[in-house]
Kinemage of the C-alpha trace (Angstrom):
@kinemage 1
@onewidth
@group {chain A} dominant
@subgroup {mainchain}
@vectorlist {calphas} color= white
{ca unk a 1} P -76.366 86.686 -27.484
{ca unk a 2} L -78.001 83.023 -26.739
{ca unk a 3} L -78.862 82.783 -30.313
{ca unk a 4} L -75.223 83.229 -31.420
{ca unk a 5} L -74.011 80.755 -29.028
{ca unk a 6} L -76.456 77.946 -30.437
{ca unk a 7} L -75.580 79.020 -33.947
{ca unk a 8} L -71.631 78.458 -32.827
{ca unk a 9} L -72.429 74.913 -31.215
{ca unk a 10} L -74.340 74.022 -34.395
{ca unk a 11} L -71.396 75.167 -36.843
{ca unk a 12} L -69.112 73.160 -34.583
{ca unk a 13} L -70.877 69.619 -34.792
{ca unk a 14} L -72.385 70.031 -38.621
{ca unk a 15} L -69.756 72.762 -40.702
{ca unk a 16} L -71.719 71.945 -43.796
{ca unk a 17} L -75.292 73.066 -42.075
{ca unk a 18} L -77.652 74.784 -44.402
{ca unk a 19} L -80.350 76.111 -42.898
{ca unk a 20} L -83.606 77.079 -45.160
{ca unk a 21} L -86.555 78.774 -44.619
{ca unk a 22} L -89.855 76.823 -45.762
{ca unk a 23} L -92.601 79.156 -44.602
{ca unk a 24} L -92.795 82.664 -42.861
{ca unk a 25} L -95.393 84.720 -42.184
{ca unk a 26} L -96.772 87.430 -39.691
{ca unk a 27} L -99.741 88.523 -37.059
{ca unk a 28} L -99.421 91.439 -35.325
{ca unk a 29} L -96.179 91.644 -33.873
{ca unk a 30} L -95.212 88.100 -34.624
{ca unk a 31} L -93.188 86.503 -37.169
{ca unk a 32} L -93.418 82.533 -37.324
{ca unk a 33} L -90.778 81.220 -39.351
{ca unk a 34} L -90.772 76.891 -40.340
{ca unk a 35} L -87.038 76.091 -40.663
{ca unk a 36} L -85.309 73.192 -42.403
{ca unk a 37} L -82.012 72.020 -41.140
{ca unk a 38} L -79.351 69.629 -43.389
{ca unk a 39} L -76.083 68.907 -42.440
{ca unk a 40} L -73.107 66.489 -41.840
{ca unk a 41} L -72.957 65.066 -37.745
{ca unk a 42} L -68.808 66.514 -38.376
{ca unk a 43} L -67.988 67.000 -34.524
{ca unk a 44} L -69.260 66.511 -30.808
{ca unk a 45} L -73.245 67.632 -30.242
{ca unk a 46} L -74.112 67.040 -26.407
{ca unk a 47} L -73.192 64.023 -25.360
{ca unk a 48} L -72.418 62.640 -29.294
{ca unk a 49} L -69.311 62.675 -30.963
{ca unk a 50} L -69.169 62.803 -34.531
{ca unk a 51} L -70.886 60.099 -36.288
{ca unk a 52} L -70.299 61.428 -40.160
{ca unk a 53} L -74.110 60.961 -40.965
{ca unk a 54} L -76.095 63.207 -42.420
{ca unk a 55} L -78.911 64.922 -40.589
{ca unk a 56} L -82.429 66.685 -41.763
{ca unk a 57} L -84.582 68.182 -39.086
{ca unk a 58} L -87.386 71.001 -38.429
{ca unk a 59} L -87.495 74.066 -35.931
{ca unk a 60} L -90.477 75.995 -35.795
{ca unk a 61} L -89.609 79.494 -34.169
{ca unk a 62} L -91.567 82.900 -33.389
{ca unk a 63} L -90.291 85.561 -33.023
{ca unk a 64} L -91.807 89.219 -31.141
{ca unk a 65} L -91.053 92.464 -33.039
{ca unk a 66} L -90.456 95.248 -30.810
{ca unk a 67} L -89.488 98.364 -33.501
{ca unk a 68} L -86.836 97.038 -35.406
{ca unk a 69} L -85.528 94.695 -32.788
{ca unk a 70} L -86.620 91.033 -31.742
{ca unk a 71} L -87.627 91.332 -27.912
{ca unk a 72} L -88.982 87.627 -27.706
{ca unk a 73} L -88.329 84.503 -29.213
{ca unk a 74} L -89.748 81.124 -29.266
{ca unk a 75} L -87.894 77.779 -30.576
{ca unk a 76} L -88.963 74.421 -30.682
{ca unk a 77} L -86.594 72.618 -32.708
{ca unk a 78} L -87.529 68.676 -33.715
{ca unk a 79} L -84.601 67.433 -31.179
{ca unk a 80} L -86.274 64.118 -30.560
{ca unk a 81} L -85.351 63.561 -34.943
{ca unk a 82} L -82.336 65.302 -34.809
{ca unk a 83} L -80.551 62.734 -31.573
{ca unk a 84} L -82.608 59.911 -33.355
{ca unk a 85} L -80.623 60.467 -36.332
{ca unk a 86} L -77.164 60.732 -34.845
{ca unk a 87} L -77.509 58.305 -31.703
{ca unk a 88} L -75.806 54.950 -32.114
{ca unk a 89} L -79.086 53.156 -32.500
{ca unk a 90} L -80.144 54.164 -35.584
């Protein structure tokens, strides 16, 4: 359920968000995905009000599959890059 909450937060802040899978591979019971996010900062995100800026950042995500479900996930988005793009100092 945590993943759905994160998607809602992102879609509220970046309503035109595009999510593109750039690469995906699996080894054993794990799947690794390289994801690219692009959108326009049109809503509040964390402490930043909407800036109207275009953003682009990546995430590396690893999922452990058990049966036909995701049993565990490790998600490492490049939050530093995203925050630099929406901060007033950028």
